[in-house]
C-alpha positions in Angstrom: -25.2 39.3 -25.6 -25.1 38.5 -21.8 -27.4 35.7 -22.3 -25.0 34.2 -24.9 -22.0 34.8 -22.4 -24.0 33.1 -19.7 -24.8 30.1 -21.8 -21.1 29.7 -23.1 -19.8 30.0 -19.3 -22.3 27.5 -18.3 -21.3 25.0 -21.1 -17.5 25.4 -19.9 -18.4 24.7 -16.4 -20.4 21.5 -17.4 -17.6 20.5 -19.6 -14.9 21.1 -17.2 -13.8 17.8 -15.5 -14.1 17.6 -11.8 -10.8 17.5 -9.9 -12.4 14.8 -8.0 -12.6 12.7 -11.1 -9.8 10.3 -10.9 -10.4 9.6 -7.2 -14.0 8.9 -7.3 -15.6 5.5 -6.4 -14.2 2.8 -4.0 -10.7 1.7 -3.4 -9.1 -1.2 -1.8 -5.8 0.2 0.0 -2.9 -2.1 1.1 0.4 -1.1 2.6 3.6 -1.7 0.9 7.1 -2.7 2.2 7.2 -3.3 5.9 3.4 -2.7 6.1 2.4 -5.1 3.3 -0.7 -6.8 4.2 -2.2 -4.0 6.1 -5.3 -3.2 4.5 -8.0 -0.2 4.3 -11.0 0.9 2.3 -11.9 4.3 1.1 -14.9 5.5 -1.0 -14.8 9.1 -2.6 -18.0 10.8 -3.7 -18.8 14.2 -5.0 -22.1 15.6 -3.6 -23.3 19.2 -4.7 -20.0 20.0 -5.6 -18.4 18.9 -2.4 -16.0 15.9 -2.0 -17.1 13.5 0.6 -15.2 10.2 2.1 -15.9 7.2 3.9 -13.0 5.4 5.2 -12.3 2.0 7.0 -9.1 2.3 8.9 -8.2 -1.4 9.1 -10.6 -2.2 12.2 -14.1 -1.5 13.1 -16.4 0.1 10.6 -16.5 2.4 7.8 -17.1 6.0 8.8 -17.5 9.5 7.2 -14.5 11.6 7.0 -14.4 15.0 8.8 -11.8 16.3 6.5 -11.2 15.5 2.8 -9.7 17.7 0.3 -8.2 17.6 -3.4 -5.6 20.3 -4.2 -3.1 20.5 -6.9 -3.9 16.9 -8.1 -3.4 15.2 -4.5 -6.1 13.9 -2.3 -5.8 14.3 1.2 -8.0 13.2 4.3 -7.8 13.3 8.1 -10.0 13.5 11.1 -9.9 16.1 13.9 -8.1 14.7 16.9 -9.9 14.3 20.1 -9.2 16.5 23.2 -5.9 15.5 24.9 -5.0 13.1 21.9 -2.2 12.8 19.2 -3.1 14.5 15.9 -4.7 11.8 13.6 -2.8 10.6 10.7 -2.8 12.5 7.6 -3.3 10.4 4.4 -2.1 11.9 1.1 -2.4 10.2 -2.4 -2.1 11.0 -6.2 -3.9 9.0 -8.9 -1.7 7.4 -11.5 -2.3 4.5 -13.8 -5.7 3.7 -12.5 -4.3 3.3 -8.9 -3.8 5.6 -5.8 -0.3 5.9 -4.7 -0.1 7.4 -1.1 1.6 7.8 2.1 0.2 8.2 5.6 2.1 10.2 8.1 1.4 10.2 12.0 3.2 11.1 15.0 4.0 8.6 17.8 3.4 9.4 21.4 7.3 9.6 21.7 7.4 12.4 19.1 8.8 10.5 16.4 7.1 10.3 13.1 5.7 6.9 11.4 5.1 6.8 7.7 3.2 4.0 5.8 3.3 3.8 1.9 0.5 2.3 0.2 -1.3 1.6 -3.0 -5.0 1.7 -3.8 -6.7 -0.3 -6.6 -10.2 -0.7 -7.6 -12.4 -3.4 -6.1 -13.4 -6.2 -8.7 -16.4 -5.6 -11.0 -18.6 -8.4 -10.0 -20.6 -10.2 -12.9 -24.1 -9.1 -13.2 -26.9 -11.3 -12.0 -25.0 -13.2 -9.2 -27.6 -14.8 -7.0 -26.8 -16.8 -3.7 -30.3 -18.1 -4.0 -29.9 -19.8 -7.3 -29.8 -23.5 -7.6 -26.0 -24.4 -7.2 -24.1 -27.4 -8.0 -22.0 -28.5 -4.9 -19.0 -30.5 -4.4 -18.0 -32.6 -1.4 -18.6 -31.0 2.0 -15.3 -30.3 3.9 -15.6 -30.5 7.5 -13.1 -28.2 9.4 -13.5 -29.7 12.8 -13.8 -33.3 13.6 -14.7 -32.7 17.2 -11.4 -34.0 18.7 -8.4 -31.9 17.1 -7.8 -28.4 15.6 -5.9 -29.9 12.8 -6.2 -27.7 9.6 -6.3 -24.3 11.6 -3.4 -21.7 12.0 -3.5 -18.4 13.6 -3.5 -14.9 12.2 -0.9 -13.6 14.6 1.9 -16.1 14.5 3.9 -14.2 17.2 1.1 -15.0 19.7 -0.1 -18.2 21.1 -3.1 -19.8 19.8 -5.2 -19.8 22.9 -7.9 -22.1 21.7 -8.5 -25.7 22.9 -11.0 -28.5 22.3 -13.4 -28.6 25.4 -16.3 -31.0 25.5 -16.1 -31.7 21.8 -16.1 -27.9 20.8 -13.2 -25.5 19.8 -13.1 -23.0 22.3 -11.4 -19.7 22.5 -10.0 -18.3 25.9 -11.9 -15.8 27.8 -9.2 -13.3 26.9 -6.4 -13.2 24.5 -7.5 -15.6 22.0 -5.9 -15.7 18.6 -7.8 -15.6 15.4 -7.8 -18.8 13.7 -7.4 -19.2 10.0 -8.3 -22.3 8.1 -5.4 -24.1 6.0 -7.7 -24.5 3.1 -9.3 -21.6 0.9 -12.5 -21.2 -0.9 -14.2 -19.2 -3.4 -18.0 -19.7 -3.6 -19.6 -22.0 -1.0 -21.9 -22.9 1.6 -20.9 -22.8 5.2 -22.8 -24.3 8.1 -21.9 -23.8 11.7 -22.9 -24.6 15.2 -21.5 -22.4 17.8 -22.2 -20.7 21.2 -21.4 -17.2 22.6 -20.4 -16.6 26.3 -22.4 -13.8 28.1 -21.6 -10.4 26.8 -18.9 -11.7 24.3 -18.4 -11.4 20.5 -16.6 -12.8 17.7 -16.7 -13.3 13.9 -16.8 -15.7 10.9 -14.8 -14.0 8.1 -15.7 -15.4 4.8 -12.9 -15.7 2.4 -10.9 -13.9 5.2 -12.4 -10.6 4.2 -16.0 -10.2 5.1 -17.1 -10.5 9.0 -20.4 -12.1 9.8 -20.7 -10.9 13.3 -21.0 -13.1 16.2 -22.5 -11.3 19.2 -24.5 -11.8 22.5 -27.5 -9.5 21.7 -30.5 -11.9 22.3 -33.5 -9.4 22.2 -31.9 -6.3 21.2 -32.6 -4.0 18.1 -30.5 -4.8 15.1 -27.9 -2.4 13.6 -24.7 -2.9 11.6 -22.9 -4.5 14.3 -25.6 -7.1 15.4 -25.5 -10.8 15.4 -24.9 -12.0 11.8 -24.4 -8.4 10.5 -22.1 -8.0 7.7 -20.1 -6.1 10.1 -20.1 -2.3 9.9 -21.9 -2.3 6.6 -25.4 -4.5 6.7 -27.6 -5.0 9.7 -29.5 -8.4 9.7 -33.1 -8.0 8.7 -34.2 -9.6 12.0 -32.8 -10.6 15.4 -32.7 -14.2 15.2 -30.2 -14.6 18.2 -30.5 -17.1 21.0 -29.5 -16.3 24.6 -25.7 -16.5 25.7 -24.2 -20.2 26.0 -27.1 -21.5 23.8 -26.1 -23.4 20.8 -26.9 -21.5 17.6 -26.9 -22.5 13.9 -26.0 -20.5 10.9 -25.9 -21.2 7.3 -24.4 -18.7 4.7 -24.2 -19.1 1.1 -21.6 -16.8 -0.7 -21.4 -16.2 -4.3 -19.2 -13.5 -5.4 -20.1 -10.3 -3.5 -23.8 -11.7 -2.8 -24.6 -13.6 0.5 -27.7 -15.3 2.0 -27.6 -16.1 5.6 -29.9 -18.1 7.8 -29.6 -17.9 11.6 -31.4 -20.3 13.7 -33.8 -21.2 11.0 -34.7 -17.4 10.0 -33.3 -15.6 7.0 -31.4 -12.6 8.0 -29.7 -11.6 4.8 -31.4 -12.3 1.3 -28.8 -12.2 -1.8 -27.3 -9.2 0.1 -24.6 -7.4 -1.5 -21.2 -7.2 0.2 -20.2 -3.7 -0.1 -16.6 -4.1 0.5 -14.0 -5.7 2.9 -15.0 -5.4 6.6 -12.8 -4.3 9.5 -9.8 -6.8 10.4 -9.9 -8.4 6.7 -6.6 -10.4 6.2 -6.1 -9.0 2.6 -8.2 -7.1 0.0 -7.7 -9.6 -2.9 -11.4 -9.7 -3.2 -11.5 -11.7 -6.6 -9.3 -14.7 -5.1 -10.3 -17.6 -2.9 -9.6 -17.0 0.7 -9.8 -19.0 4.0 -12.1 -18.8 6.8 -11.3 -16.9 9.8 -12.6 -17.2 13.3 -12.2 -14.3 15.6 -11.1 -15.3 18.9 -9.7 -12.2 20.4 -13.0 -10.7 21.7 -13.8 -13.3 24.4 -15.0 -16.9 24.6 -16.7 -18.5 21.4 -17.3 -22.1 21.1 -17.6 -24.1 17.7 -18.9 -27.6 17.6 -19.3 -27.7 13.8 -18.0 -26.2 10.9 -18.5 -27.5 7.4 -17.8 -25.8 3.9 -19.3 -27.1 0.8 -17.9 -25.6 -2.4 -20.0 -24.4 -5.2 -19.0 -26.1 -8.4 -21.1 -24.0 -10.6 
C-alpha cells in the first residue's frame, strides 16, 4: 500500500507544472514610456529544482544573479549591494500573453524612488542550418568612409557632441568623450571589412546591426577571454589572440548571417560560424530579426578607422 501511495505521489510531482515554467528561457527586455529604447537581457533556468538567472543590465557583460525567486506567480531578481552603496534595483515581473510585464524600482542617492516600466519578449527563433561560411551571393559593396568626410554617420547620444574627426585619412575618436557613431544605412546579413588602429590602453567596439559588439581592444600578447579583441563581447571569446600592437593598423572581416558570425582578424580566423547568444551590452535595441545599423564605439578612448565597407548578402 505504501509503495502504491509513493508511486502516486511521485506521479503527481512529475506531472505538476513548475512555477518557473512561464519564465524559463531567454528574454529581450525593453523599457516603455520615458525609458523606451533602454534594453536588457535575461535568461531564466531551473537546475536541480532551483531557479537560476543570468542578466545583462544594459551595459558590460551578462552575469549570474545573486537572488532570483518566483512567488505567487511573480518573478523577482536583485543583487546584494556592495558595502556603502545604495541597495540594488529590484526587478519584478509577471508572465502574460507570452511576454514579461514588469517594473524596476531603485532608490536614488537623494532618497527618491525611480521606477522603470518594461516589457520582455522572446528572442527570435532563428532558422536551422544558418551558416556564415556558406557560399553566399553578394550585392554591391557599400563604403561607409571615403577617407575625407564622415557623411553617412550620426551619433547615438544626440545631446552630446560627436567628438570624432578625420585625421590623416582616418575617422578618429577623441581621447576622451567620443560619441558612438551610428551609420545612416541599415543592414541584415552582410560582410564587413574594416581597417583600424587602437591607441595604447584603449578599447572600442564594432556593433553589427547595432546589437552585437565585436570588441576592439589593445591586448597584444595577452590571454583571451570574453572581453578580448574581437570577442562577441561578454559572450564568446576569440579562439586565438590575433591582435597587433597598439597604433598598428589591423584588419578584420566578419560575415553575419542571422545569429551566426565568422570573424577573421589580421588573417586568422577567430570565430567560425559562432552562435551569437543574444544582444550584448550597450545594444541600440533588441529587435533582433530586423536590419540594423553599424555602431562604432568611441567613448572608451581613441580608435582610428581608415576603411569600413559593408557588402550585403542577397541570398
